[in-house]
N, C-alpha and C positions, 0 to 999 in steps of 0.2 A: 318540316320541309327544308331542304338544304338551300342556303342562299345562292349557291352556284346554279341551281336549277332555274329554268325559265317557265314561269307559271302563266299559261294562257288558257285557263279554263274558268274564268271568273263568272260566266253565266251559270256554271254548275254550283259554285259557291265561292264567296269572297273570303279572304283572311280577315279575321276580326280586327277592328281598329283598336289600337292600344288604349285610347280614351274610353272606348266602350268597355273593355276589359276592366279598367279602373272603376267605372261606374257599377258594373256588376259585382265586383268584389266589395265595394263599399256597401251596397245593399245587403249582400250576404252577411257581412259583418254587423251591420247596424240594425237590421230589421228582420229578426229571426221569427217573428210572430206570424200566425195565420191571419190573413186579411179579413177573414169572416168572423174572427173571434172578437169578443167585446172587451178583452183585456187591454191594458196599456200597450203591450207589445203588438196585439192585433190591430189596434187603432193606428199605431205608427206605420205598420205594414200597409194598412188600407190607404193611408195618406200618400205613401210612396207610390202605390199602384194608381191611385187617383191622379196624382201629379203626372205619371207616365201617360195616362190616358188623355189628360188635357194637352200634353205636349204633342202626342200623335195627332189629336184632333186639330190643333193649331196648325201643324204642318200640312195637313190634308184640307184645311179650311172647312172643317166640319165641327159639329157639336160633340162634346165629350161623351154624351150618352149614345152617340152613334158609333162608337168604337168598341168592338168585341175582340178581346185577346184570345188567340188560339194556339195550337201546338205547331203551326207552320202553314205554309202555302196550301198544301193539299187539303187540310182540314178547313181552312178558310173558304176554299172553293167548294168543298162538299157541303158546308153549312149554307153557303149562299144558294147553291143550285138545288140541293135536296130540301133545304129548309123552305125555300120559295115554292118549289114544286108541290111539296106536301101540303102547304098552306093553301095554295091555289086549287088543289084537287078538291077541296071541300066546296068550292064554287064551280066545279065541273070544268075547270080550265086545266087541260092536261096536255098542252102542246108546247114544245120547247124548241128554240132555234139556237144554233151555234155555227161555227165555221169548220172547214175541213182541216185547218192547220192548228187547232187548239192543242194545248198540252193534254196529255192523257188523263190528268186529274179532272179535266173538264169532260173529255169525250167518254171516258169510262164510267164517270158518274151518270152521265146522260144515258149511256147504253144500259146501265143497271136499272135506271128508272123505266126504261122501255121494256126490258126483259122481265123484270120482277114486279113492276107496279102499273103496268098498262099505259104508260105515257107514250105519246107520239113525238117524234123529233124530225126537224128538217135540218140537214147539214148543208150549209151554203158553200159553194165552191169559191175559189180565189183565182186570180189571174196568174200569169207565169212569174210574177214578182212576189206573189203572196199577198197581194192586196185584195180585200173584200170590197165589193161594190155596194155602197149603201142601198142602191136601188134593188139589188138582189135580196138584201136582208129584209127590206120593207115588203117586197113581193111575197116573201114567205110568211108574213104576219097573217094570222087568222083571228077570228073573234075569241077563240079559246086559247090563244097563246098566253102562257103564264110568264115566260122568261126568255130573254135574249141574252146570250153570253158571247161576247166578242173580246178577245184579248187585246190589250193596249199595244204590246210589242212582242213579236214572236221570239221564243227562247232559242230556236234553232237558227233562223235566218235573219232575225233582227227587224223584220218588216213592221212598220208602225201603221196602225189602223186608224181610220177616220172616226173616232168615237164621237166627236162633237156633232158631226153631221148626223150620225145614226141616232144619237140622243135627242137631237132637235126634232127629227121626224117622228120619234116615238112619244113625243111629249103628250099627245092627246090620247094615247093608247094605254090601257091598264097593264100591259106587259111590263115587267121589271127588267131594267138593263143592268147586267153584271159584267164586270171586266176583270180578267186575270191580269193584274198590273204588276206582277211579281218582278219582271225585268226592268220596270220603268224608273223607280227611285234613283236619283243621282244622275239621270240622263234626260228625263222628260218632265214637263210640268205635271204635278200630281194633285192639283186642286180638284176635288170632286165636284165642286160647284161649276167650275169652268168646263169640265168634261161632261157634266150633266148625267152623272151616274147615280144609280140607286144602290148599288153594291160594288165594292172594290176589294180585291184580295191582294195582300202583300205578305212577304216573308223576310225576316230580318237578315238571314245569312246571304241574301243577294245584294245587300248594300252595307257590308262590313259590320254586320251585327252577328249575334250568336245563332247557331242552328237550334231548332226546336221551339221557335216562337214565331208567331205570325199575327196578323190582325185582319179583321174584316170590317170595312165601313158599311154600315146599314142605315140608310136614310130614314129619318123619323117617319113613321107611318107604314113602313114596309113590314109585312107580317112574315115571320119565319117560324117553322116548326123546329124546335131544338133537336139536334142529332145526338148529343150526349146528355143523358138525363140522370137525375139523382141528386141534384142540388140546385140552389137558386143563384149560384154565382153568375157573373156577367149578365145581370138583370134577367135571369132565368133563361138565357139563350144558349148557355154553354156551361154545363155542370163540371165541377172539379175545382180543387184549390188552385188559385191562380199562381203562376210562376212569376213572383214579383220581381226578382232580380233580372230575369230575361225580358220582362215587359219594359222595365226601365232601360235595359240594354237596347231593345228595339227602338224605343223613343229617342234615345241619344243618337243611335246610328242613323235614324230617319232624319232627324234634325240636321245632323252633320252633312248627310247626303244632299239635302235640299239647299243648305247654305252654300255648299261648294259645287252646286250642279253645273254652273257655267264653266268653271275651271276644270272640272272633271270631264265634262264633255269635250272641251278644247284639247286637253291632254290626250284623251283616248281616240278622238277622231283623227289626229295626226298619225297615231300609231296604226289605226285601222286602215287609213288610206295608204300608208306605206306598205302594209301587208298585202292589200289588194293589188297595188301596182306591181309589187314584186312577184307575188304568187301567180298572177294571171299571165306572166310571161313564160311560165313553164308549159311545155306542149301538153295538150290533152286536158288543160284545166278549164274550169268554168265557175264563175261566181254565181251563187244562189241568192236570190233576193235582189232588191234594187241596189244600184250603185251608190245612191246618196241618201234616199229617204229611209234610213235604217238606223238602228241603235249605234251610238257613237263607238262602241267597243266590239262590234260584232263582225266577224268574217266567216262566211261559210262557203266552201268550195267543194267541187267534186273533181276527181282526176279519173279520166277514162283509163280502164284496164289497171285499176289499183284497188286492192282490197283494203278498206279502212282499218280493219283490225290489225293487219300486218303493218300498216303505216303508223298507227298509234304505238305499237310495240317498239318500232324502230325509233320513233320520236322520243319515247320514254327512255330508251336506252341512251339516247343522245342528250338527255337532261331537259327535255321539253315536255311540259304537261299540256295535253290538248284533249279533245273528245271528237266523237263522230256525230254528236247531236245531243239530244236531251240526256242529262245525267240519269234520269229516271228510266231510260230505256237503252242506255249505252251497252248493257250486257246482252241485249237481244241480237240475234242474228238477222232479224227482219229489217229490211231497208226502211228508212225514215218515211213515215206517212206524210210528213210535211213536204219532203222533196217530191214524193210521188204526186201529191196534190198540185204541185207546180208543173207537172207533166213529165218529169224525169222517169225513165224506165227503171225498174228494180235493179238491173245490173249497174246502171250508171249511179243511181242513188247509193249503191253499196260502197262506192268509193268516196264518201263524203268526209270532210274534215271541218270541224268548227274550232276557230281560234278566237278567244274573247279576252281582250286586254283589261288591265286594271291600273290602279294608282302606282303600283310598284314596278311597272314595266318601263323600259327605256327603248330609245331608237336603236341602240347598239344590240339589245336583245332581239328586236324585230329583225334587224339585218342578219343576225346570226341564224334566226329561225328560217328566214328566206333561203339563205345559203344551204342550210341543212336540207330543206325540202327540194332544192334544185339538185342536190346530190342523191337524195333517197328515191324520189319519185320515178326518174327514168329507170333505175335498177328494178324497182318493184313492178313497173310496167312490163319490162322485158321478162321478168320471172313469171308474171301473170299470163302473158301471151304464150310463153313456153309451156306453162301448165295446161292451158286450154288446148294447145296443139297436141300435147301428150294425151289428153283425154280423147280428143277427136281421132 
């Protein structure tokens, strides 16, 4: 990435922190063994892995045996949802609950369980800001509900959900509460005890760690059916030789994110607010999600009569990296399901832009981005209307 470019796509992935790179390289050099081996090299690698697990647990205020290392956020989510569902099915509990604005890693996993394994699901709607009402979640609870999955903060519009309220209301129900908390570290408190969660998924590359490693918190006593079998690693919950270096990298990045959470949030919220104030003066713009109760680095807007793909191409040519929504679906021509759940029409949702700030961004870059959008958007609006008139 050229230093002259303005990178505003941190919700998709963050650049890895230099201190994390140093830790990963150290482990790769010093611990070549397989952590399942009984040799001296294997025992040393096992100690490095165990230390990483303890460090993650300490940051999440959990026990070390409650942490399972995975290949990333999607696997952590799949293990949580499929693992819980398959275990609960043995007790004839086959009902699942989630919200309409979850990441596709959640929604598609639940849809697969419905289509191929006979589960039932209730998808709870959200309000126009993307908030889910705990009353609606609780109203969906049935005697056979196995799992409730509510994301901590939305990856597209930054809306923060009331997990503590939901968890308190579920305290006397056997349903397991899972949260996709992948966008939260570095911005929101991540104590699993305070949040009252049974399962929580995170991914290192969202908080300045490496891609390809994640973690799942599994509260003691929660039964999961493993989704990757063939070995006894991760206490039998996830087969496969552990990626020791990246687990250490995740632990280091998570610790750093939590230690610097307040300064990170302060830095990003100033940039976020400047972006919102500047962009919403552009005619035809609309902010998606709440003005204040959102992630400190998240700005999501739509522009009437603008095609987001054309806008992203123009921004990229101008040296600005952005997205139209989730990085996992940005190549899709379908308007965002999150924005449509807020009540936006498909045509309006097709003009979305997500800008997510990070540690390397400056107010000068933000002002340059606003000026660029003020120049680009009106031209694209004129071109879009002219195209529609030509079709008509």
